[in-house]
DOLO-364418 format. One line per field, with one value per residue (C-alpha): x, y, z; residue number from 1. Coordinates in nm, 4 decimals, always signed. Each point is the difference from the previous one (the first is absolute). Layout:
REM residues N
c1 <- [X; ...]
c2 <- [Y; ...]
c3 <- [Z; ...]
seq <- [NUM; ...]
***
This chain:
REM residues 250
c1 <- [-20.0746; +0.3001; -0.0991; +0.2915; -0.1528; +0.3127; +0.1283; +0.3746; +0.1708; -0.2324; +0.1589; -0.0891; +0.2261; -0.1440; +0.1632; +0.0839; -0.2928; -0.2383; +0.1327; -0.0750; -0.3012; -0.1957; +0.1115; +0.1110; -0.2796; -0.2723; +0.1464; +0.0082; -0.3556; -0.1324; -0.1658; +0.1420; -0.0409; +0.2003; +0.3407; +0.1383; -0.0001; +0.2798; +0.1502; -0.0582; +0.0500; +0.3211; +0.2172; +0.3146; +0.2318; -0.1162; +0.1720; +0.3296; -0.0256; +0.0659; -0.3039; -0.2399; -0.0674; -0.2115; -0.2356; -0.0530; -0.3465; -0.1398; -0.0087; +0.3704; +0.1512; +0.1916; +0.1841; +0.3734; +0.0984; -0.2148; -0.2689; -0.2404; -0.1380; -0.2075; +0.1857; -0.2058; +0.1240; +0.1900; -0.1249; +0.3270; -0.0141; -0.3561; +0.1252; +0.2579; +0.2954; +0.2148; -0.1124; +0.1718; +0.1514; +0.1829; -0.0594; +0.1320; +0.2996; +0.0691; -0.1486; -0.1245; +0.1978; -0.1271; +0.2239; +0.0014; -0.2449; -0.3781; -0.1532; -0.3397; -0.2695; -0.1815; -0.3365; +0.0187; -0.3133; +0.0758; +0.3636; -0.0764; +0.1755; -0.2172; +0.2441; +0.3385; +0.2531; +0.2790; +0.2535; +0.1469; +0.2666; +0.0077; +0.3106; +0.0793; +0.1188; -0.0340; +0.1000; +0.2584; +0.1664; -0.2697; +0.0756; -0.1860; -0.2172; -0.1686; -0.3439; -0.1522; -0.3347; -0.1837; -0.2543; -0.2746; -0.2266; -0.2995; -0.0614; -0.3228; -0.1711; -0.0784; -0.3740; +0.0586; +0.1081; -0.0576; -0.1978; -0.3441; +0.0611; +0.3238; +0.0854; +0.3765; +0.1664; +0.2016; +0.3673; +0.1346; -0.2442; +0.0058; +0.0986; -0.2594; +0.1752; -0.2563; +0.1110; +0.2788; +0.0749; +0.3339; +0.1621; +0.2454; +0.2660; +0.3561; +0.2735; +0.0817; +0.3150; -0.1901; -0.0125; -0.3794; -0.1008; -0.3794; -0.0372; -0.2780; +0.1298; +0.2455; +0.2847; -0.1051; +0.2933; +0.0275; +0.3354; +0.1498; -0.1284; +0.1548; +0.3360; +0.0024; -0.0892; +0.2772; +0.2484; -0.1253; +0.0376; +0.3527; +0.1445; +0.2289; -0.0315; +0.1367; +0.3299; +0.1220; +0.2028; +0.3769; +0.0433; +0.3784; -0.0055; -0.1470; +0.0496; -0.1330; +0.1995; -0.0504; +0.2389; -0.2019; -0.3503; +0.1053; +0.2893; +0.0999; +0.2636; +0.3370; -0.1297; +0.0041; -0.2925; -0.2354; +0.1096; -0.1997; -0.0053; -0.3363; +0.1294; +0.0879; -0.2680; +0.1449; +0.3106; -0.2089; -0.1972; +0.3198; +0.1226; -0.3172; +0.0333; +0.3669; +0.1581; +0.0772; -0.3649; -0.1336; -0.3712; +0.0563; +0.1702; -0.3273]
c2 <- [+1.0250; -0.0211; -0.0834; +0.2002; +0.3124; +0.2067; +0.1086; +0.0045; +0.3018; +0.0413; -0.0337; +0.0487; +0.2911; +0.1896; +0.2910; -0.0166; +0.2289; -0.2310; -0.3053; +0.1585; +0.2260; -0.2391; -0.3623; -0.0177; +0.2183; -0.1892; -0.3348; +0.1016; +0.1315; -0.2870; +0.2346; -0.1737; -0.3709; -0.0426; +0.1212; -0.3537; -0.0249; +0.2570; -0.0191; -0.3223; -0.0515; -0.2015; -0.0532; +0.0704; -0.1077; -0.3580; +0.0032; +0.0965; +0.3063; -0.1922; -0.2194; +0.2910; +0.1091; -0.3104; +0.1174; +0.3448; +0.1152; -0.1501; +0.3357; +0.0717; -0.3458; +0.0296; +0.3122; -0.0665; +0.3166; +0.0330; -0.1779; +0.1188; -0.1719; +0.0804; -0.1182; -0.1032; +0.1004; -0.2725; -0.1182; +0.0775; +0.3532; +0.0400; -0.0875; +0.2772; -0.2044; +0.0511; -0.1557; -0.3219; +0.0610; -0.3333; -0.2347; -0.3500; +0.1332; +0.3391; +0.3129; +0.3482; +0.2878; +0.3570; +0.2598; +0.3763; +0.2124; -0.0341; +0.2297; +0.1629; -0.0146; +0.3254; +0.0867; +0.1934; +0.1987; +0.1509; -0.1187; -0.1727; -0.3177; -0.3022; -0.2873; -0.1291; -0.1725; -0.2406; -0.1476; -0.3455; -0.2147; -0.3795; -0.1819; -0.3675; -0.1782; +0.1111; +0.3265; +0.1342; -0.2104; +0.0282; +0.0849; +0.2875; -0.0817; +0.2043; -0.0477; +0.3080; +0.0950; +0.3198; -0.0476; +0.2582; +0.0548; +0.2318; +0.2659; +0.0691; +0.3081; +0.2613; -0.0714; -0.3692; +0.0489; +0.3627; +0.0455; +0.1553; +0.2129; +0.1481; +0.1949; -0.0217; -0.1265; -0.3195; +0.0920; -0.3548; -0.2260; -0.3631; -0.2779; -0.2590; -0.3211; -0.2578; -0.0266; +0.1319; -0.0084; -0.0745; +0.0526; -0.2824; +0.0522; -0.0781; +0.2620; +0.0981; +0.1466; +0.1463; +0.3751; +0.0072; -0.2434; +0.0028; +0.2548; -0.0832; +0.2405; -0.1778; +0.1597; +0.1264; -0.1846; -0.3515; -0.0682; +0.3223; -0.0797; -0.3476; +0.1369; +0.2665; -0.2504; -0.2326; +0.2870; +0.1065; -0.3502; -0.0408; +0.3141; -0.0489; +0.2097; +0.3500; +0.0587; +0.3301; +0.2093; -0.0024; +0.3633; -0.0213; -0.0583; +0.3352; +0.3586; +0.3391; +0.3224; +0.3598; -0.0103; -0.2438; -0.1303; -0.3396; -0.2403; -0.3381; +0.0007; -0.0757; +0.0338; +0.2696; +0.2444; -0.0232; +0.2095; +0.3187; +0.0377; +0.1201; +0.0083; -0.3678; -0.1967; -0.3246; +0.0624; +0.0323; -0.3120; -0.1934; +0.0968; -0.1227; -0.3295; -0.0408; -0.2052; +0.3198; +0.0092; -0.3249; -0.0048; -0.2958; +0.2404; +0.1816]
c3 <- [-3.4415; +0.2270; +0.3581; +0.1381; +0.1613; -0.0631; -0.3393; -0.0776; +0.1474; +0.2978; +0.3435; +0.3623; +0.0945; +0.3012; +0.1764; +0.3698; +0.0735; -0.1893; +0.1836; +0.3364; -0.0606; -0.2206; +0.0223; +0.3626; +0.1385; -0.1879; +0.1043; +0.3664; -0.0104; -0.2112; -0.2486; -0.3079; -0.0609; -0.3217; +0.1138; +0.0277; -0.3785; +0.0042; +0.3512; +0.1960; +0.3734; +0.0502; +0.3061; -0.2003; +0.2819; -0.0510; -0.3403; -0.1552; -0.2263; -0.3234; +0.0749; +0.0504; -0.3629; -0.0588; +0.2778; -0.1541; -0.1012; -0.3183; -0.1777; +0.0502; +0.0360; -0.3280; +0.1115; +0.0151; +0.1882; +0.3114; +0.1988; +0.2706; +0.3095; +0.3066; +0.3117; +0.3060; +0.3421; +0.1837; +0.3381; +0.1746; -0.1433; +0.1283; +0.3497; -0.0179; -0.1276; -0.3042; -0.3305; -0.1038; -0.3437; -0.0304; -0.2926; -0.0656; -0.1973; +0.1549; +0.1513; -0.0815; +0.1447; +0.0215; -0.1591; +0.0272; +0.1930; -0.0293; -0.2575; -0.0308; -0.2660; -0.0700; -0.1467; -0.3258; +0.0860; +0.3408; +0.0461; +0.3305; +0.1075; -0.0770; +0.0483; +0.1100; -0.2230; +0.0933; -0.2438; +0.0602; -0.1677; -0.0040; +0.1257; -0.0508; +0.3134; +0.3574; +0.1633; +0.0376; -0.2726; -0.2655; -0.3620; -0.1596; -0.3030; -0.2731; +0.1566; +0.1635; +0.1447; +0.0873; +0.2784; +0.0441; +0.2993; +0.0096; +0.2610; +0.1798; -0.1378; +0.2670; -0.0423; +0.0736; +0.3602; +0.0981; +0.3186; -0.0396; +0.3123; -0.1223; -0.3135; +0.0541; -0.3191; +0.0097; -0.0286; -0.0342; -0.1886; +0.1070; -0.2372; -0.0988; +0.1026; -0.1093; -0.3614; -0.2199; -0.3703; -0.1640; -0.3370; -0.0742; -0.2653; -0.1003; +0.0051; -0.3568; -0.1532; -0.2917; -0.0324; +0.0027; +0.2702; +0.0461; -0.2787; -0.2445; -0.2654; -0.2333; -0.1877; -0.3430; -0.1548; +0.1391; -0.1665; +0.1334; +0.3468; -0.0124; -0.1187; +0.2688; +0.2696; -0.1177; +0.0104; +0.3436; +0.1429; -0.1397; +0.1577; +0.3028; +0.3092; -0.0497; +0.1759; +0.1360; -0.2404; +0.0719; +0.0995; -0.0073; -0.3762; -0.0980; +0.1093; -0.0972; +0.0195; -0.0963; -0.2928; -0.2107; -0.0366; +0.1234; -0.0134; +0.1246; +0.2736; -0.1536; -0.3569; -0.2621; -0.0207; -0.2955; -0.2965; -0.0422; -0.3743; -0.1254; -0.3587; +0.0019; +0.1848; -0.1344; +0.2094; +0.3156; -0.0870; -0.0579; +0.3465; +0.1688; -0.1863; +0.0760; +0.2734; +0.1895; +0.1089; +0.1304; +0.0812; +0.2274; +0.2383; +0.0631]
seq <- [1; 2; 3; 4; 5; 6; 7; 8; 9; 10; 11; 12; 13; 14; 15; 16; 17; 18; 19; 20; 21; 22; 23; 24; 25; 26; 27; 28; 29; 30; 31; 32; 33; 34; 35; 36; 37; 38; 39; 40; 41; 42; 43; 44; 45; 46; 47; 48; 49; 50; 51; 52; 53; 54; 55; 56; 57; 58; 59; 60; 61; 62; 63; 64; 65; 66; 67; 68; 69; 70; 71; 72; 73; 74; 75; 76; 77; 78; 79; 80; 81; 82; 83; 84; 85; 86; 87; 88; 89; 90; 91; 92; 93; 94; 95; 96; 97; 98; 99; 100; 101; 102; 103; 104; 105; 106; 107; 108; 109; 110; 111; 112; 113; 114; 115; 116; 117; 118; 119; 120; 121; 122; 123; 124; 125; 126; 127; 128; 129; 130; 131; 132; 133; 134; 135; 136; 137; 138; 139; 140; 141; 142; 143; 144; 145; 146; 147; 148; 149; 150; 151; 152; 153; 154; 155; 156; 157; 158; 159; 160; 161; 162; 163; 164; 165; 166; 167; 168; 169; 170; 171; 172; 173; 174; 175; 176; 177; 178; 179; 180; 181; 182; 183; 184; 185; 186; 187; 188; 189; 190; 191; 192; 193; 194; 195; 196; 197; 198; 199; 200; 201; 202; 203; 204; 205; 206; 207; 208; 209; 210; 211; 212; 213; 214; 215; 216; 217; 218; 219; 220; 221; 222; 223; 224; 225; 226; 227; 228; 229; 230; 231; 232; 233; 234; 235; 236; 237; 238; 239; 240; 241; 242; 243; 244; 245; 246; 247; 248; 249; 250]
***
């Protein structure tokens, strides 16, 4: 019998809610002892992103799309300073605005999300790479810190700063990045992707090459209008295929 605990096709693919409400909460509270098999504790800033997959949990180490880690709080961050996100080859830079993770049961906010991109070199002259990371932090539930002498609800829940969880991945140009559902026709998907990748950026249409007026359904400026002969459609088709109408002008 194969000693591998996972059969082919099985993957660790949690939602953001599951990462925060189950894995991060249980890790913070110490109520689960086997989480390291899936998500180990790693100070990811001690390594470059391309070195991190080998430290992934044993049950998802073979994944070639994404990897998960618990990140301990840095000492300088605990003293009120900013976290040090420098590595030996570059640095992580936050991008966009922080997002929120919601519970699917009562739609309350249960976590905070921050997206970061890895740059090679040193700021401000670093070069952007394909490596990205989503960092999640849990929020205190109202019952965790509500005063027994007050029933006033907590309007702004505090963030649990002791530990965070991250999803490490590489930016993908595929149409279905992080989508487990494959195309039904693999060959068609490959052909479409190849066509998609080969297309240049779309340029603005040259508006001075085409005009519409009330006397005809449409004509090219400086050219003859299309023949309106319903009894001879071949004549109309010949006009559209002639040099008088050049699709490159559109």
